[in-house]
N, C-alpha and C positions, 0 to 999 in steps of 0.2 A: 128695766135694768139700765143702768148707766155704764157705759164702757169707756174707760180711759186708757191711756197708754201706760204700759209697764216697761221701764227702761231695761234694755239688755246690753250685753257686751260692756258691763261696768268694770272699773278697776276694783277688784275685790281685795281691798286693803285689809290685812289681818286684824288690825284694831277695830275697824268697822264691822268685820264679821264677828269678832268676839263680842262686841256690844250687842249685835243683833241676836246672836245665840243666847246671850244672857237674859233676854226678854222672857225666855221659856223657863219657868221654875223647875227645879229638879230636887230630888232627895239627895242625901249625902250618906255614904257608907264608909265603913272601915273594911279593908281587905287585909287580912293578917294571918300569920302563922309563926310558929316557933321553928327556927332553922338553926341547926347546930347549937341548940341551947339558948339562942338569942331571939327575942321577939322582933319580927320584921313586919312592917305594914305601911299602909298609905291610906289617904282619904281620896274618895272618888265621888264626883257629882254626876256621873254618867250611867248610873245603875238603872237597870230595867229588867222586867220579866220578859222572857222570850217564848217559853214553851211549857206546857203541862205534861206532854208525853214525847220525849223524856222531859223531866223537870229541869228547865234551864233558865239561868239568869245571865246577864252580861254587864260588863263595864268596859270603859275605854281607858287606856293609859298612853301617855306620850311615848313614842318609840325611843326617845332620848332618856327615858326614866332610868335612874341609877338603881332604884329599888326593885323594879320588876325582874331583872335578871336573877336576883337572889330569891325573891318571893316565888317565882315560877318553879323553883326547885322543890318546893314543898309538895308532899303527897296529898295534903288536904289544906284548903284555905278556909278560914272563918270569915264570914261576911256579916257585919253588924249594920243594921239600919239605925243610924244615929238618931237620938231623941232630940226634941226641940230645945232642950237645955244644953246640948252638946256643941255649941258654937266654938267654945274654947278648945274642946277636944278635937274638932275638925282642924282647927288651926295648928294644934300641936302635932297631929298626924301628918300635916303637910310641912312640918318643920324639919329640924335636924334629925336624921335617922336614929342616932344613938340616944335621943331623949324623947322619942315619940310616945313611949309607953310609961314614962316616969309619972308616978302618982296615980295612974289609972287602975281601977278595979277591973281585972280581966279574968276570963276562964279559958282553959286550954283543954281540947279533947285529947283522948289517948292517941289520936293520929296527928296531933300538932296544930289543929285549927284553933286560932285565937280569936275570941270575941270580947267586946266591951260589955261588961256585965249589965248595965242598965239601958241597953239599947232597946229599940221598939221591936226588933225582930233579929233573930240569929239564924244563919245558915251554915251548915257544914258542907263544903263543896269540893269538887275536884275539877281540874281543867279539862274541858271537853274539846275545845278547839281555840286556836288563835288565828285571827284574820288581820292581815295587813290592811290598813286603811289610811293612806296618805302618811301624815306625820304621827299617826296614832296606831295602836294595836287594839282591836276589839277582842276581848277575852270572853269566851263563852264558858260558863261554869255549870257543871251538873250538880244539882242539889242532892245530897246524901241524907241530910237531916234538917229539920226546921223546928224552931221554937219561937213563940211570940206570946206576949201577955195580951190580955184583952183591953188594956188601957195604954195610954201614951200617944203622943203625937210626934211625927217625924220632923227632923231638922230640914229646912228648905233653903236651897241656894238660889238666889234670884238677883239679877243685876249686880253681880259680884259681891253680894252680901248675904249673910245668914239671917234667916227669919223663921217664922212659924206659921202654920195654917191658922186661920181665924176659927175660933170655936163655933161650932154649929149648934144652934138651939132648936 
């Protein structure tokens, strides 16, 4: 084993950190609901599974988000794992709030959870807990229902760009 020095006490410049964080690929989800008759949602690339008992997933949102205060009022939130062809959808969901769902095929549960129809997986969730984490909020969601087709590949976010998994043979 070769041991070399790992520098500590570095200046942790935010752009340097963002670049380092971007090395790790992640999936992209839509988190959405109908609130007061209007679809409200966002795209998140920080989605992950947390627990099977109880069934929990999480995502992170900037504490400065203007969408989250409205979205968190929903009784149920729909989470869609976006498919590999959803790069434009992810950009749209990160754009102007009033046009985020224009032209998208969506479904809404009787509790108001909104999902993008051709996603790789859909979850109907409720907020389990919110945890302050620096300039973000980690949102734990309890899964109430799940649906997923047997086919399809997820959208991947890596190095500030959207991509897809390589087909495995």
